[in-house]
C-alpha positions in Angstrom: 62.9 32.6 15.6 61.6 31.5 19.0 58.6 33.9 18.7 57.2 33.5 15.1 54.2 35.7 15.8 56.4 38.7 16.7 58.7 37.9 13.8 55.7 37.7 11.4 54.3 41.0 12.6 57.7 42.7 12.1 58.0 41.4 8.6 54.4 42.3 7.7 54.8 45.9 9.0 58.3 46.6 7.6 58.9 44.5 4.5 57.2 47.0 2.2 59.3 49.8 3.6 62.8 48.2 3.4 64.9 47.7 0.3 68.2 45.7 0.6 70.6 45.6 -2.3 73.4 43.0 -2.2 75.8 41.3 -4.6 74.2 38.4 -6.5 75.4 35.0 -5.1 76.7 36.5 -1.9 73.9 35.6 0.5 75.0 33.0 3.0 73.3 29.7 2.5 71.6 27.7 5.3 72.1 24.1 4.4 69.9 22.8 7.1 66.9 24.8 5.9 65.6 28.4 6.4 62.6 29.8 8.1 59.6 29.8 5.8 59.0 33.4 6.8 61.9 34.4 4.5 59.2 34.3 1.8 57.9 37.6 3.1 61.3 39.1 2.3 61.3 38.2 -1.3 60.5 41.7 -2.6 62.8 43.3 0.0 66.1 41.9 -1.4 67.4 42.8 -4.8 70.5 41.1 -6.0 72.8 43.3 -8.1 76.1 43.1 -10.0 78.8 45.8 -10.3 78.7 47.5 -13.7 82.5 47.3 -14.1 82.8 43.6 -13.5 84.1 44.0 -10.0 82.5 43.4 -6.6 79.4 45.2 -5.3 81.0 46.1 -2.0 79.4 49.2 -0.4 78.1 49.0 3.1 75.6 51.9 3.4 72.4 52.4 5.3 70.0 55.3 4.5 66.9 55.8 6.7 64.1 58.3 6.5 61.8 59.1 9.4 58.6 60.9 8.6 56.9 63.0 11.3 53.7 61.6 12.8 50.8 63.3 11.0 53.0 64.1 8.0 53.7 67.7 9.1 57.3 68.8 9.1 60.4 67.8 7.2 61.6 64.2 7.2 64.6 63.4 9.4 67.3 61.4 7.7 70.0 59.1 9.0 73.1 57.9 7.0 75.4 55.1 8.2 78.7 54.2 6.6 80.0 50.9 7.8 82.9 48.5 7.1 80.6 45.7 8.4 78.4 43.6 6.2 74.9 42.5 6.9 76.0 39.2 8.4 76.7 37.6 11.8 80.4 38.4 11.5 82.0 39.7 14.7 85.1 41.3 13.4 86.6 44.6 14.5 84.7 47.1 12.4 84.2 50.8 12.0 81.1 52.9 11.4 79.9 56.5 11.0 76.4 57.7 11.6 75.1 61.0 10.4 71.8 62.6 11.2 70.2 65.3 9.1 67.1 66.8 7.6 65.7 67.2 4.0 65.9 70.8 3.0 64.4 72.8 0.1 67.5 72.7 -2.2 69.9 70.1 -3.5 73.4 70.1 -2.1 76.5 69.3 -4.2 78.0 67.5 -1.2 75.5 64.6 -1.6 75.8 64.1 -5.3 78.1 61.0 -5.2 75.7 59.2 -2.8 72.6 60.2 -4.9 74.3 58.8 -8.0 74.9 55.5 -6.2 71.4 55.2 -4.7 69.7 56.2 -7.9 71.7 53.5 -9.8 70.8 50.6 -7.6 67.6 49.4 -9.3 69.3 49.4 -12.7 72.1 47.2 -11.4 69.7 44.3 -10.7 70.9 40.9 -11.7 68.3 38.6 -13.3 65.1 39.5 -11.5 64.4 43.2 -11.7 63.8 45.3 -8.6 60.0 45.4 -7.8 58.2 48.5 -8.9 57.5 49.7 -5.4 61.2 49.3 -4.5 62.3 51.4 -7.5 59.7 54.0 -6.5 61.0 54.0 -2.9 64.6 54.3 -4.0 63.8 57.3 -6.3 62.0 59.0 -3.4 64.9 58.4 -1.0 67.4 59.7 -3.6 65.4 62.9 -3.9 65.5 63.5 -0.2 69.2 62.5 0.0 70.0 65.1 -2.6 68.6 67.8 -0.3 70.0 66.5 2.9 71.8 68.8 5.4 73.8 66.8 7.9 74.6 67.6 11.5 78.4 67.5 11.8 80.1 65.7 14.6 82.1 67.7 17.1 85.3 69.3 15.7 84.4 68.3 12.2 84.2 71.2 9.8 83.9 69.4 6.5 82.4 66.1 5.3 82.8 64.8 1.7 81.5 61.7 0.1 82.9 59.5 -2.7 81.8 56.5 -4.7 83.9 54.2 -7.0 82.8 51.6 -9.5 80.1 53.5 -11.4 82.3 55.1 -14.0 85.9 55.6 -15.1 86.4 58.2 -12.4 88.4 56.6 -9.5 88.6 58.3 -6.1 91.4 57.7 -3.6 92.5 59.5 -0.4 94.7 62.5 -1.0 98.4 62.3 -0.1 99.5 64.4 2.9 102.6 64.6 5.1 101.5 61.6 7.1 99.5 58.5 6.3 97.7 55.9 8.3 96.0 52.9 6.6 93.7 50.4 8.3 92.8 47.7 5.8 92.2 43.9 6.2 92.9 43.2 2.5 95.6 44.8 0.5 97.6 44.7 -2.7 101.1 45.9 -3.4 100.0 48.2 -6.1 97.4 50.0 -4.0 99.7 50.5 -1.0 102.5 51.8 -3.2 100.2 54.3 -4.9 98.6 55.5 -1.6 102.0 56.0 0.1 103.8 57.6 -2.8 105.6 60.8 -1.6 105.1 60.0 2.1 108.2 59.6 4.3 108.1 56.0 5.7 108.8 57.4 9.2 105.4 59.1 8.9 103.5 56.2 7.4 101.7 53.5 9.5 99.8 50.4 8.3 97.4 48.2 10.3 96.4 45.0 8.6 96.0 41.3 8.9 99.2 39.3 9.4 98.4 36.7 6.7 97.8 39.5 4.2 100.9 41.4 5.2 103.0 38.3 4.8 102.2 38.2 1.1 103.4 41.8 0.4 106.7 42.5 -1.1 109.6 43.8 1.1 109.6 47.0 -0.9 106.0 47.7 -0.1 106.4 47.0 3.6 109.4 49.3 3.7 107.2 52.2 2.7 105.6 52.0 6.2 107.7 52.8 9.3 105.1 51.2 11.5 103.5 47.9 10.5 100.9 46.7 13.0 98.4 43.9 13.6 95.8 43.2 16.2 97.2 41.6 19.4 96.4 37.9 19.9 94.7 38.8 23.2 92.0 40.8 21.3 91.7 38.5 18.3 90.3 35.1 18.9 90.0 33.9 15.4 89.7 35.3 11.8 86.6 35.2 9.7 84.5 37.3 7.3 81.4 35.5 8.3 80.2 33.2 11.0 78.4 29.9 10.2 76.4 29.8 13.4 73.9 32.3 14.8 75.3 34.4 17.6 73.6 34.4 21.0 74.7 36.7 23.7 78.1 38.4 24.0 80.7 37.0 21.6 84.5 37.6 21.3 85.5 40.0 18.4 87.3 38.2 15.6 89.8 39.5 13.1 90.2 43.0 11.6 87.6 44.1 9.1 87.6 47.9 9.6 88.8 50.2 6.7 90.2 53.7 7.3 92.7 56.2 5.9 94.1 58.9 8.0 96.2 61.8 6.7 97.4 65.2 7.7 97.3 68.1 5.2 98.2 71.6 6.0 96.7 72.2 9.5 93.9 69.6 9.1 93.5 65.9 9.8 91.4 63.9 7.3 89.8 60.6 8.3 88.2 58.5 5.5 86.1 55.5 6.3 83.8 53.3 4.3 83.8 50.0 2.4 87.0 50.1 0.4 90.1 48.1 1.2 93.6 49.3 0.1 93.4 47.1 -3.0 93.6 47.6 -6.7 89.9 46.9 -7.5 88.8 49.3 -4.8 91.1 52.3 -5.2 93.2 51.9 -8.4 91.2 50.4 -11.2 87.9 51.3 -9.5 86.2 48.1 -10.6 84.6 47.6 -7.2 81.5 49.6 -6.2 82.7 51.3 -3.0 81.5 54.2 -0.9 83.6 56.5 1.3 83.0 59.4 3.8 85.9 61.8 4.6 85.7 63.9 7.8 88.0 66.9 8.1 88.9 69.0 11.1 91.8 70.9 12.6 94.6 68.7 13.7 94.7 70.5 17.0 91.2 69.2 17.7 91.2 65.8 16.0 94.8 64.8 16.7 97.5 63.4 14.5 97.7 60.1 12.8 100.0 59.0 15.6 97.4 60.2 18.2 94.8 57.9 16.7 97.1 54.9 17.1 98.5 55.8 20.5 98.4 53.4 23.5 95.6 55.5 25.0 93.4 54.9 22.0 93.6 52.0 19.4 97.3 51.3 20.1 96.6 49.3 23.3 95.1 46.6 21.1 98.0 46.4 18.6 101.4 44.9 18.3 104.2 45.1 15.7 104.0 42.8 12.7 106.7 40.1 12.7 107.4 38.9 9.1 107.0 35.2 8.4 107.0 32.9 5.4 103.4 32.4 4.3 102.0 29.0 3.7 101.9 27.9 0.0 98.2 28.0 -0.8 98.5 28.1 -4.6 96.4 25.0 -5.1 93.7 26.2 -2.8 93.8 29.7 -4.4 93.3 28.2 -7.8 90.4 26.1 -6.6 88.8 29.1 -5.0 89.2 31.1 -8.2 87.4 28.3 -10.2 84.6 28.3 -7.7 84.3 32.1 -7.7 84.0 32.1 -11.5 81.3 29.5 -11.4 79.5 31.4 -8.6 79.5 34.6 -10.7 78.3 32.7 -13.7 75.4 31.1 -11.8 74.4 34.4 -10.3 74.3 36.0 -13.7 72.5 33.1 -15.5 69.0 34.4 -14.8 67.6 31.3 -12.8 63.9 30.7 -13.0 61.6 28.7 -10.7 58.2 27.7 -12.3 55.4 26.6 -10.0 53.0 23.8 -11.0 50.3 22.6 -8.7 49.7 18.8 -8.6 46.5 16.9 -7.9 47.3 16.8 -4.1 47.7 20.6 -3.8 51.5 20.4 -3.6 53.8 22.6 -5.7 56.2 21.2 -8.2 59.2 23.5 -8.6 60.8 23.5 -12.1 64.3 25.1 -12.3 65.8 26.5 -15.4 68.1 29.4 -16.5 68.1 32.0 -19.2 71.9 31.5 -19.9 73.4 28.1 -20.3 76.0 27.1 -17.6 78.1 24.0 -18.0 79.6 22.8 -14.8 83.4 22.2 -15.3 84.9 18.8 -14.7 86.1 18.4 -11.1 83.4 20.6 -9.6 80.2 19.3 -8.0 77.0 21.3 -8.0 74.0 20.7 -5.7 70.9 22.9 -5.6 67.9 22.8 -3.3 64.8 24.8 -2.2 66.3 26.9 0.7 63.4 26.3 3.1 63.6 22.5 3.1 67.4 22.1 3.3 70.3 20.5 1.3 69.2 16.9 1.9 66.3 17.6 -0.5 68.6 19.0 -3.2 69.6 17.6 -6.7 73.0 17.4 -8.4 73.4 19.0 -11.8 76.1 19.0 -14.5 74.5 21.9 -16.4 71.8 24.6 -16.0 70.0 25.9 -19.1 66.6 26.5 -20.5 65.6 22.9 -19.9 63.6 22.5 -16.7 64.8 20.3 -13.8 62.3 19.2 -11.1 63.8 20.7 -8.0 61.2 19.7 -5.5 57.6 19.0 -4.5 56.6 21.2 -1.6 53.6 22.4 0.4 52.7 25.9 -0.9 53.8 27.5 2.5 57.4 26.3 1.9 57.8 27.7 -1.6 60.1 30.7 -1.9 62.2 32.2 -4.8 65.4 31.4 -2.9 67.5 28.3 -3.8 70.5 27.0 -1.9 73.7 26.3 -3.9 76.7 24.2 -2.9 79.9 24.1 -5.1 82.6 21.6 -4.3 86.1 21.5 -5.8 86.7 17.7 -5.9 90.6 18.0 -5.9 90.9 20.1 -2.7 87.5 19.5 -1.0 87.0 23.3 -1.0 83.3 24.2 -1.0 81.1 27.3 -1.2 77.5 27.4 -0.1 75.3 30.4 -0.9 71.7 31.4 -1.5 70.6 32.6 -4.9 67.4 34.4 -5.8 65.3 33.2 -8.8 62.5 34.6 -10.8 59.5 32.8 -9.3 56.7 32.4 -11.8 53.1 31.0 -11.6 53.1 31.2 -7.8 49.6 30.7 -6.5 48.1 33.8 -4.8 47.3 31.9 -1.6 50.9 31.3 -0.4 51.0 34.2 2.2 47.7 32.9 3.6 49.2 29.4 3.9 52.2 30.8 5.8 49.9 32.6 8.1 47.8 29.6 8.7 50.9 27.6 9.5 51.8 30.0 12.3 48.3 31.1 13.5 47.1 27.5 13.8 44.1 28.0 16.2 41.7 30.6 17.6 43.9 31.3 20.7 46.9 32.1 18.4 44.6 34.3 16.3 43.4 36.3 19.3 47.0 36.7 20.6 48.0 38.0 17.2 45.1 40.5 17.1 46.2 41.7 20.5 49.7 42.2 19.2 48.4 44.2 16.2 46.3 46.4 18.5 48.6 46.9 21.4 51.8 48.8 22.0 54.3 47.2 19.7 57.3 47.3 22.0 55.5 46.0 25.0 53.7 43.3 23.0 57.0 42.2 21.5 58.7 42.0 24.9 55.9 39.7 26.1 56.1 37.5 23.0 59.9 37.2 23.4 59.5 36.3 27.0 57.0 33.6 26.1 59.4 32.3 23.4 62.1 31.9 26.0 59.9 29.8 28.3 57.9 32.5 30.0 54.1 32.5 30.4 51.7 34.5 28.3 49.0 34.1 30.9 47.9 37.6 32.1 49.6 39.3 29.2 47.2 38.7 26.4 44.5 36.8 28.1 42.0 34.7 26.1 39.3 35.6 23.7 37.0 36.3 26.6 39.1 38.4 28.9 41.4 40.3 26.5 40.0 43.8 26.0 40.1 43.5 22.3 36.9 45.6 21.7 38.3 48.5 23.8 41.6 48.4 21.8 39.7 48.3 18.5 37.7 51.4 19.5 41.0 53.2 20.4 42.5 52.2 17.0 39.4 53.5 15.2 40.0 56.9 16.8 43.5 57.0 15.4 44.8 56.8 11.9 43.3 53.4 11.3 46.6 51.7 10.5 46.1 48.9 13.1 42.6 48.2 11.8 44.0 48.0 8.2 46.5 45.4 9.6 43.6 43.4 11.0 41.7 43.7 7.7 44.7 42.3 5.8 44.9 39.4 8.3 41.2 38.6 8.2 41.1 38.6 4.4 44.0 36.2 4.2 42.7 33.7 6.8 39.1 33.7 5.5 37.6 31.6 2.7 37.1 33.9 -0.3 33.8 32.3 -1.1 32.1 31.9 2.3 34.0 34.6 4.3 34.3 32.1 7.1 37.4 30.7 8.8 38.2 27.8 11.1 40.7 30.0 12.9 38.7 33.2 13.3 35.9 33.0 15.9 32.4 33.8 14.4 31.9 36.4 17.1 34.9 38.3 16.0 33.9 38.2 12.3 30.5 39.6 13.2 32.1 42.4 15.2 34.6 43.1 12.4 31.9 43.8 9.9 30.8 46.8 12.0 34.4 48.1 12.2 35.0 47.6 8.5 32.1 49.8 7.6 33.6 52.8 9.4 37.3 52.1 9.1 39.2 55.2 7.9 41.0 55.0 4.5 44.7 54.9 4.3 45.9 58.4 3.4 49.6 57.9 4.0 52.2 58.5 1.4 54.6 55.6 1.8 
């Protein structure tokens, strides 16, 4: 955020190659206002809802690396996490697998292919953009043919997905059982531990969750563990403030299931807690990876939790009487229901330009939502902040004037705050809308707000032409108080012509980036610009005539 030119370039280069799917209504809101560059992420994020009325809960990253020049098979990377895409600093767990796309489909990958292929069809309200749907289909095709490099001592890897059908997967029962889960229910723990001797069962969880379990459920586990206070500073699924520098780890958020069957140890990790929606009813969309190897190599469940490993951070759970939170729980349930209703209402933002060139934003919804008595609702354009919001008692097909903004501050994102008046409990989140009648010049307006003069334009051109990592380092140094002098130079001493000639000898990608920038910053009628020097425009005409066409298959 300190270096908007570097951030702008990252978004420009990558936004069309990234697709993020998240649960509708679960994006953290920024009451004080968001960076206007979030507008460039509008097509990147698709909000979805779980098909079985549960939570959309998977944490899965899938990346494809195509060889330079397009020759050779794509390399693939798959990451299973318990961590969300937030600033949360909890204790989490992850698995990263590298592989290659082969010629034939592999049954091992079928559950993951089913999940990835289903994502665009799970969109809530605004559909996934066409290029995102195409990208996902292409990724799913490579995922089906993926052959993974197995970690040391692992001889089998299997994948599972819950929440897409009536089929519900859960870890297999063995002679021992280890469960790591921050959130739990009595029913799920009882089902998972059925048939296991309590002396061979261990459960690591959060103390406040364990205190709510029945004595009968706790008795199924001979070892009941929590994180030691010395390694747990505070609890929290998310952090309200941006994190800068090293931060203490907070709370348990990892999920894992460890069992021994025959001569093997199986370790399952992924997104699912030991709860009824995740593993019993299967209402939540969850993803799991199970790694299997010989117990002699991987160790036993006891070995994983030994003092030499994770055990040094743990202590025995001491039962205590939980605080009565029935009133707060009821309020939270009311807010959660309203959050889900708003997320599924199909909100729309219609743009209308006034006589002064500002944009009037008219908010409506496809499905009528009546705000219950005792709950306050405030909605605002996310870039300008909550102080510019309006209070509503209903949201329906009638339009409400949400704001009057410069075009550069218009995005499809709205901030929402719900407040339960009896308890003061509140929820703040960001919601995507279907943005209609948006003027074509918005991206150009955002660029002009950041590239405000000729020196900034030439620095940005230098960034486009130079080595990305070195240029980014220089920009970040400048953003933290450093000096750009001698790094980029000025329009006269920066070797822009030499760099443009080198770019012309390559695949032309950098020159196409410049073409995109020049087009956006120039007057469509005159071709002139107050920001772009006339000398550069004259030079650019020559390069444009010989610039290679884009032959890449994105």
